[in-house]
N, CA, C and O atoms as a GROMACS GRO file, in nm:
protein
  384
    1MET      N    1   5.117  24.107  -6.686
    1MET     CA    2   5.027  23.968  -6.719
    1MET      C    3   5.131  23.877  -6.710
    1MET      O    4   5.253  23.887  -6.728
    2GLY      N    5   5.054  23.784  -6.677
    2GLY     CA    6   5.127  23.627  -6.619
    2GLY      C    7   5.042  23.527  -6.592
    2GLY      O    8   4.929  23.562  -6.559
    3SER      N    9   5.062  23.425  -6.598
    3SER     CA   10   5.009  23.310  -6.536
    3SER      C   11   5.115  23.229  -6.411
    3SER      O   12   5.231  23.256  -6.381
    4SER      N   13   5.040  23.145  -6.368
    4SER     CA   14   5.086  23.057  -6.253
    4SER      C   15   5.116  22.878  -6.288
    4SER      O   16   5.022  22.833  -6.354
    5MET      N   17   5.194  22.801  -6.266
    5MET     CA   18   5.191  22.706  -6.287
    5MET      C   19   5.216  22.630  -6.119
    5MET      O   20   5.319  22.638  -6.052
    6HIS      N   21   5.072  22.550  -6.079
    6HIS     CA   22   5.067  22.483  -5.937
    6HIS      C   23   5.108  22.350  -5.941
    6HIS      O   24   5.072  22.301  -6.048
    7VAL      N   25   5.172  22.265  -5.863
    7VAL     CA   26   5.164  22.151  -5.867
    7VAL      C   27   5.151  22.065  -5.737
    7VAL      O   28   5.217  22.094  -5.638
    8PHE      N   29   5.071  21.965  -5.738
    8PHE     CA   30   5.018  21.918  -5.596
    8PHE      C   31   5.025  21.793  -5.631
    8PHE      O   32   5.025  21.732  -5.737
    9ASP      N   33   5.034  21.761  -5.493
    9ASP     CA   34   5.053  21.627  -5.458
    9ASP      C   35   4.893  21.568  -5.378
    9ASP      O   36   4.847  21.610  -5.271
   10LEU      N   37   4.830  21.457  -5.473
   10LEU     CA   38   4.722  21.432  -5.398
   10LEU      C   39   4.712  21.310  -5.332
   10LEU      O   40   4.600  21.262  -5.312
   11SER      N   41   4.808  21.256  -5.297
   11SER     CA   42   4.839  21.114  -5.237
   11SER      C   43   4.751  21.083  -5.115
   11SER      O   44   4.685  20.980  -5.100
   12HIS      N   45   4.760  21.174  -5.041
   12HIS     CA   46   4.725  21.206  -4.916
   12HIS      C   47   4.571  21.230  -4.865
   12HIS      O   48   4.546  21.242  -4.745
   13GLY      N   49   4.469  21.237  -4.969
   13GLY     CA   50   4.368  21.291  -4.975
   13GLY      C   51   4.301  21.389  -4.943
   13GLY      O   52   4.189  21.399  -4.893
   14HIS      N   53   4.405  21.490  -4.986
   14HIS     CA   54   4.424  21.644  -5.006
   14HIS      C   55   4.498  21.695  -5.078
   14HIS      O   56   4.595  21.626  -5.107
   15PHE      N   57   4.491  21.829  -5.139
   15PHE     CA   58   4.589  21.899  -5.201
   15PHE      C   59   4.707  21.963  -5.108
   15PHE      O   60   4.700  22.055  -5.027
   16GLN      N   61   4.826  21.876  -5.148
   16GLN     CA   62   4.983  21.944  -5.084
   16GLN      C   63   5.029  22.025  -5.207
   16GLN      O   64   5.064  21.973  -5.313
   17GLU      N   65   5.025  22.149  -5.186
   17GLU     CA   66   5.128  22.188  -5.296
   17GLU      C   67   5.259  22.166  -5.289
   17GLU      O   68   5.325  22.170  -5.186
   18LEU      N   69   5.318  22.131  -5.451
   18LEU     CA   70   5.450  22.106  -5.438
   18LEU      C   71   5.550  22.204  -5.491
   18LEU      O   72   5.670  22.208  -5.463
   19LEU      N   73   5.486  22.281  -5.568
   19LEU     CA   74   5.564  22.399  -5.638
   19LEU      C   75   5.454  22.478  -5.702
   19LEU      O   76   5.352  22.433  -5.753
   20ASN      N   77   5.497  22.619  -5.691
   20ASN     CA   78   5.408  22.722  -5.735
   20ASN      C   79   5.525  22.831  -5.847
   20ASN      O   80   5.617  22.879  -5.780
   21THR      N   81   5.527  22.856  -5.940
   21THR     CA   82   5.594  22.912  -6.032
   21THR      C   83   5.522  22.990  -6.131
   21THR      O   84   5.414  22.954  -6.180
   22THR      N   85   5.584  23.098  -6.161
   22THR     CA   86   5.544  23.170  -6.291
   22THR      C   87   5.563  23.065  -6.401
   22THR      O   88   5.658  22.988  -6.401
   23SER      N   89   5.462  23.067  -6.498
   23SER     CA   90   5.468  22.991  -6.606
   23SER      C   91   5.473  23.073  -6.737
   23SER      O   92   5.501  23.021  -6.845
   24GLU      N   93   5.444  23.202  -6.722
   24GLU     CA   94   5.446  23.306  -6.842
   24GLU      C   95   5.441  23.448  -6.758
   24GLU      O   96   5.382  23.468  -6.652
   25LEU      N   97   5.515  23.537  -6.829
   25LEU     CA   98   5.505  23.703  -6.758
   25LEU      C   99   5.538  23.763  -6.880
   25LEU      O  100   5.618  23.724  -6.964
   26GLU      N  101   5.459  23.870  -6.878
   26GLU     CA  102   5.511  23.994  -6.976
   26GLU      C  103   5.496  24.098  -6.878
   26GLU      O  104   5.379  24.122  -6.848
   27ASP      N  105   5.586  24.167  -6.821
   27ASP     CA  106   5.618  24.274  -6.742
   27ASP      C  107   5.639  24.396  -6.803
   27ASP      O  108   5.746  24.454  -6.786
   28SER      N  109   5.538  24.449  -6.882
   28SER     CA  110   5.566  24.606  -6.933
   28SER      C  111   5.663  24.577  -7.025
   28SER      O  112   5.639  24.487  -7.106
   29ASP      N  113   5.766  24.634  -7.029
   29ASP     CA  114   5.876  24.638  -7.119
   29ASP      C  115   6.014  24.586  -7.021
   29ASP      O  116   6.131  24.609  -7.049
   30GLN      N  117   5.965  24.511  -6.901
   30GLN     CA  118   6.096  24.476  -6.828
   30GLN      C  119   6.127  24.321  -6.839
   30GLN      O  120   6.240  24.286  -6.871
   31GLU      N  121   6.045  24.244  -6.819
   31GLU     CA  122   6.069  24.106  -6.837
   31GLU      C  123   5.960  24.057  -6.919
   31GLU      O  124   5.854  24.118  -6.924
   32GLY      N  125   5.982  23.946  -6.987
   32GLY     CA  126   5.902  23.857  -7.060
   32GLY      C  127   5.907  23.722  -7.110
   32GLY      O  128   5.935  23.706  -7.228
   33PHE      N  129   5.878  23.598  -7.022
   33PHE     CA  130   5.960  23.452  -7.048
   33PHE      C  131   5.816  23.381  -7.063
   33PHE      O  132   5.718  23.454  -7.045
   34THR      N  133   5.800  23.283  -7.086
   34THR     CA  134   5.747  23.146  -7.085
   34THR      C  135   5.830  23.047  -7.063
   34THR      O  136   5.934  23.032  -7.126
   35GLN      N  137   5.783  22.953  -6.950
   35GLN     CA  138   5.840  22.818  -6.932
   35GLN      C  139   5.744  22.691  -6.931
   35GLN      O  140   5.628  22.718  -6.902
   36ARG      N  141   5.765  22.586  -6.951
   36ARG     CA  142   5.726  22.535  -6.952
   36ARG      C  143   5.756  22.377  -6.910
   36ARG      O  144   5.857  22.323  -6.954
   37LEU      N  145   5.660  22.303  -6.819
   37LEU     CA  146   5.763  22.176  -6.752
   37LEU      C  147   5.797  22.098  -6.899
   37LEU      O  148   5.751  22.104  -7.013
   38ASP      N  149   5.880  22.038  -6.847
   38ASP     CA  150   5.989  21.928  -6.920
   38ASP      C  151   5.925  21.794  -6.827
   38ASP      O  152   5.929  21.782  -6.704
   39ILE      N  153   5.875  21.712  -6.912
   39ILE     CA  154   5.834  21.600  -6.860
   39ILE      C  155   5.946  21.503  -6.837
   39ILE      O  156   5.947  21.447  -6.727
   40GLY      N  157   6.026  21.479  -6.908
   40GLY     CA  158   6.126  21.383  -6.945
   40GLY      C  159   6.224  21.412  -6.808
   40GLY      O  160   6.220  21.311  -6.739
   41PRO      N  161   6.294  21.498  -6.758
   41PRO     CA  162   6.369  21.503  -6.650
   41PRO      C  163   6.289  21.510  -6.527
   41PRO      O  164   6.322  21.447  -6.427
   42THR      N  165   6.188  21.583  -6.531
   42THR     CA  166   6.086  21.574  -6.413
   42THR      C  167   6.090  21.428  -6.362
   42THR      O  168   6.136  21.408  -6.250
   43LEU      N  169   6.039  21.310  -6.445
   43LEU     CA  170   5.975  21.208  -6.454
   43LEU      C  171   6.111  21.103  -6.395
   43LEU      O  172   6.092  21.017  -6.309
   44ARG      N  173   6.255  21.132  -6.461
   44ARG     CA  174   6.359  21.085  -6.423
   44ARG      C  175   6.424  21.128  -6.253
   44ARG      O  176   6.505  21.060  -6.189
   45SER      N  177   6.364  21.249  -6.211
   45SER     CA  178   6.411  21.262  -6.083
   45SER      C  179   6.305  21.228  -5.981
   45SER      O  180   6.300  21.288  -5.873
   46LEU      N  181   6.225  21.137  -6.015
   46LEU     CA  182   6.111  21.059  -5.935
   46LEU      C  183   5.996  21.150  -5.854
   46LEU      O  184   5.930  21.122  -5.754
   47GLY      N  185   5.997  21.289  -5.948
   47GLY     CA  186   5.919  21.384  -5.855
   47GLY      C  187   5.998  21.447  -5.771
   47GLY      O  188   5.947  21.538  -5.705
   48GLN      N  189   6.147  21.414  -5.751
   48GLN     CA  190   6.209  21.500  -5.660
   48GLN      C  191   6.232  21.646  -5.705
   48GLN      O  192   6.234  21.737  -5.621
   49ARG      N  193   6.252  21.671  -5.847
   49ARG     CA  194   6.242  21.835  -5.900
   49ARG      C  195   6.160  21.832  -5.994
   49ARG      O  196   6.121  21.721  -6.031
   50PHE      N  197   6.107  21.956  -6.061
   50PHE     CA  198   6.019  22.004  -6.149
   50PHE      C  199   6.114  22.074  -6.279
   50PHE      O  200   6.137  22.195  -6.274
   51CYS      N  201   6.155  22.009  -6.367
   51CYS     CA  202   6.220  22.080  -6.485
   51CYS      C  203   6.147  22.171  -6.575
   51CYS      O  204   6.024  22.168  -6.570
   52PHE      N  205   6.204  22.250  -6.656
   52PHE     CA  206   6.142  22.313  -6.688
   52PHE      C  207   6.209  22.374  -6.809
   52PHE      O  208   6.329  22.397  -6.794
   53SER      N  209   6.146  22.412  -6.945
   53SER     CA  210   6.210  22.473  -7.030
   53SER      C  211   6.206  22.616  -7.082
   53SER      O  212   6.133  22.630  -7.180
   54LYS      N  213   6.268  22.727  -7.037
   54LYS     CA  214   6.207  22.843  -6.995
   54LYS      C  215   6.266  22.958  -7.151
   54LYS      O  216   6.380  23.002  -7.165
   55THR      N  217   6.178  22.975  -7.222
   55THR     CA  218   6.205  23.081  -7.308
   55THR      C  219   6.203  23.242  -7.275
   55THR      O  220   6.113  23.317  -7.238
   56THR      N  221   6.315  23.258  -7.301
   56THR     CA  222   6.298  23.456  -7.231
   56THR      C  223   6.311  23.507  -7.396
   56THR      O  224   6.376  23.453  -7.485
   57LEU      N  225   6.243  23.606  -7.403
   57LEU     CA  226   6.242  23.700  -7.500
   57LEU      C  227   6.275  23.855  -7.465
   57LEU      O  228   6.306  23.937  -7.552
   58PHE      N  229   6.264  23.882  -7.338
   58PHE     CA  230   6.320  24.021  -7.269
   58PHE      C  231   6.353  24.017  -7.130
   58PHE      O  232   6.290  23.959  -7.042
   59GLU      N  233   6.474  24.095  -7.116
   59GLU     CA  234   6.454  24.123  -6.943
   59GLU      C  235   6.537  24.227  -6.922
   59GLU      O  236   6.607  24.260  -7.017
   60LYS      N  237   6.547  24.289  -6.821
   60LYS     CA  238   6.561  24.441  -6.809
   60LYS      C  239   6.540  24.558  -6.881
   60LYS      O  240   6.605  24.662  -6.888
   61GLY      N  241   6.407  24.509  -6.951
   61GLY     CA  242   6.387  24.622  -7.084
   61GLY      C  243   6.467  24.585  -7.214
   61GLY      O  244   6.461  24.650  -7.319
   62ARG      N  245   6.514  24.515  -7.201
   62ARG     CA  246   6.616  24.480  -7.323
   62ARG      C  247   6.593  24.344  -7.398
   62ARG      O  248   6.623  24.236  -7.347
   63TRP      N  249   6.536  24.358  -7.527
   63TRP     CA  250   6.467  24.260  -7.599
   63TRP      C  251   6.598  24.168  -7.684
   63TRP      O  252   6.672  24.234  -7.758
   64PHE      N  253   6.616  24.053  -7.674
   64PHE     CA  254   6.710  23.969  -7.721
   64PHE      C  255   6.668  23.942  -7.880
   64PHE      O  256   6.555  23.913  -7.917
   65LYS      N  257   6.806  23.961  -7.979
   65LYS     CA  258   6.763  23.924  -8.101
   65LYS      C  259   6.678  23.796  -8.156
   65LYS      O  260   6.584  23.784  -8.236
   66SER      N  261   6.773  23.686  -8.055
   66SER     CA  262   6.700  23.574  -8.022
   66SER      C  263   6.645  23.510  -7.877
   66SER      O  264   6.692  23.550  -7.771
   67PRO      N  265   6.548  23.412  -7.883
   67PRO     CA  266   6.488  23.394  -7.734
   67PRO      C  267   6.653  23.316  -7.697
   67PRO      O  268   6.749  23.270  -7.758
   68ARG      N  269   6.595  23.346  -7.521
   68ARG     CA  270   6.695  23.272  -7.485
   68ARG      C  271   6.661  23.124  -7.424
   68ARG      O  272   6.576  23.130  -7.336
   69VAL      N  273   6.693  23.034  -7.443
   69VAL     CA  274   6.604  22.888  -7.394
   69VAL      C  275   6.718  22.851  -7.232
   69VAL      O  276   6.833  22.805  -7.229
   70SER      N  277   6.662  22.877  -7.161
   70SER     CA  278   6.752  22.792  -6.996
   70SER      C  279   6.645  22.672  -6.951
   70SER      O  280   6.526  22.667  -6.982
   71ARG      N  281   6.716  22.586  -6.875
   71ARG     CA  282   6.644  22.448  -6.841
   71ARG      C  283   6.633  22.474  -6.670
   71ARG      O  284   6.711  22.411  -6.599
   72PRO      N  285   6.548  22.554  -6.617
   72PRO     CA  286   6.568  22.540  -6.495
   72PRO      C  287   6.498  22.442  -6.392
   72PRO      O  288   6.380  22.431  -6.426
   73CYS      N  289   6.528  22.364  -6.276
   73CYS     CA  290   6.496  22.309  -6.239
   73CYS      C  291   6.484  22.312  -6.107
   73CYS      O  292   6.587  22.324  -6.040
   74TYR      N  293   6.329  22.299  -6.031
   74TYR     CA  294   6.312  22.348  -5.890
   74TYR      C  295   6.268  22.226  -5.811
   74TYR      O  296   6.175  22.151  -5.840
   75LYS      N  297   6.352  22.219  -5.700
   75LYS     CA  298   6.338  22.111  -5.582
   75LYS      C  299   6.157  22.101  -5.539
   75LYS      O  300   6.095  22.207  -5.550
   76ARG      N  301   6.094  21.998  -5.499
   76ARG     CA  302   5.971  21.989  -5.415
   76ARG      C  303   5.956  22.080  -5.296
   76ARG      O  304   6.018  22.076  -5.190
   77GLY      N  305   5.871  22.154  -5.330
   77GLY     CA  306   5.846  22.287  -5.187
   77GLY      C  307   5.918  22.424  -5.253
   77GLY      O  308   5.883  22.531  -5.204
   78ASP      N  309   6.002  22.425  -5.345
   78ASP     CA  310   6.065  22.552  -5.375
   78ASP      C  311   5.971  22.659  -5.434
   78ASP      O  312   5.891  22.620  -5.518
   79LEU      N  313   5.971  22.767  -5.408
   79LEU     CA  314   5.889  22.876  -5.443
   79LEU      C  315   5.751  22.853  -5.398
   79LEU      O  316   5.661  22.905  -5.463
   80THR      N  317   5.721  22.774  -5.286
   80THR     CA  318   5.603  22.791  -5.234
   80THR      C  319   5.604  22.877  -5.122
   80THR      O  320   5.699  22.866  -5.045
   81ASP      N  321   5.484  22.991  -5.089
   81ASP     CA  322   5.463  23.046  -5.012
   81ASP      C  323   5.362  22.987  -4.913
   81ASP      O  324   5.246  22.956  -4.939
   82THR      N  325   5.436  22.977  -4.775
   82THR     CA  326   5.329  22.898  -4.671
   82THR      C  327   5.184  22.963  -4.683
   82THR      O  328   5.086  22.896  -4.717
   83GLY      N  329   5.175  23.135  -4.646
   83GLY     CA  330   5.032  23.165  -4.625
   83GLY      C  331   4.989  23.136  -4.791
   83GLY      O  332   4.868  23.110  -4.790
   84ALA      N  333   5.029  23.132  -4.894
   84ALA     CA  334   4.976  23.106  -4.998
   84ALA      C  335   4.896  22.992  -5.016
   84ALA      O  336   4.783  22.975  -5.063
   85SER      N  337   5.012  22.889  -4.946
   85SER     CA  338   4.916  22.742  -4.965
   85SER      C  339   4.868  22.732  -4.909
   85SER      O  340   4.770  22.663  -4.935
   86GLU      N  341   4.880  22.790  -4.767
   86GLU     CA  342   4.726  22.763  -4.693
   86GLU      C  343   4.611  22.820  -4.729
   86GLU      O  344   4.504  22.763  -4.707
   87ARG      N  345   4.618  22.944  -4.790
   87ARG     CA  346   4.485  22.993  -4.882
   87ARG      C  347   4.444  22.912  -4.956
   87ARG      O  348   4.323  22.891  -4.969
   88ASN      N  349   4.551  22.838  -5.033
   88ASN     CA  350   4.508  22.792  -5.153
   88ASN      C  351   4.446  22.628  -5.080
   88ASN      O  352   4.362  22.572  -5.150
   89ALA      N  353   4.473  22.581  -4.991
   89ALA     CA  354   4.422  22.472  -4.919
   89ALA      C  355   4.300  22.483  -4.870
   89ALA      O  356   4.221  22.388  -4.870
   90GLU      N  357   4.272  22.604  -4.822
   90GLU     CA  358   4.113  22.620  -4.775
   90GLU      C  359   4.031  22.631  -4.892
   90GLU      O  360   3.912  22.613  -4.869
   91MET      N  361   4.064  22.657  -5.019
   91MET     CA  362   3.994  22.737  -5.133
   91MET      C  363   3.977  22.544  -5.228
   91MET      O  364   3.886  22.515  -5.305
   92LEU      N  365   4.056  22.479  -5.200
   92LEU     CA  366   4.034  22.350  -5.239
   92LEU      C  367   4.025  22.248  -5.151
   92LEU      O  368   4.064  22.138  -5.190
   93ALA      N  369   3.964  22.264  -4.994
   93ALA     CA  370   3.929  22.175  -4.937
   93ALA      C  371   3.772  22.126  -5.012
   93ALA      O  372   3.704  22.189  -5.092
   94PRO      N  373   3.747  21.986  -4.949
   94PRO     CA  374   3.627  21.947  -4.967
   94PRO      C  375   3.493  22.025  -4.918
   94PRO      O  376   3.490  22.082  -4.810
   95ALA      N  377   3.363  22.022  -5.022
   95ALA     CA  378   3.273  22.110  -4.944
   95ALA      C  379   3.229  22.036  -4.856
   95ALA      O  380   3.246  21.914  -4.857
   96LEU      N  381   3.157  22.109  -4.756
   96LEU     CA  382   3.041  22.022  -4.655
   96LEU      C  383   2.924  21.972  -4.700
   96LEU      O  384   2.850  21.912  -4.622
   0.00000   0.00000   0.00000
């Protein structure tokens, strides 16, 4: 089970995907985490990086006594799959 976070630029009159990452994942007993956008560092980078607070509960089947918190940042365009981005753009295109 999981969910995704997509970040789009709308300034050119269409949806341009800037980031596509997993925001929450519970993969059986292999991996479990949540990540939430950290607005402050993201704004300070002027939108060139998207920073998150990631809380990992377990990985590789091993549960942690206390959740591990990390702060990954991704550059614009990181983690976007060109094929998926094109399919998303088709779905988000204006209706005729």
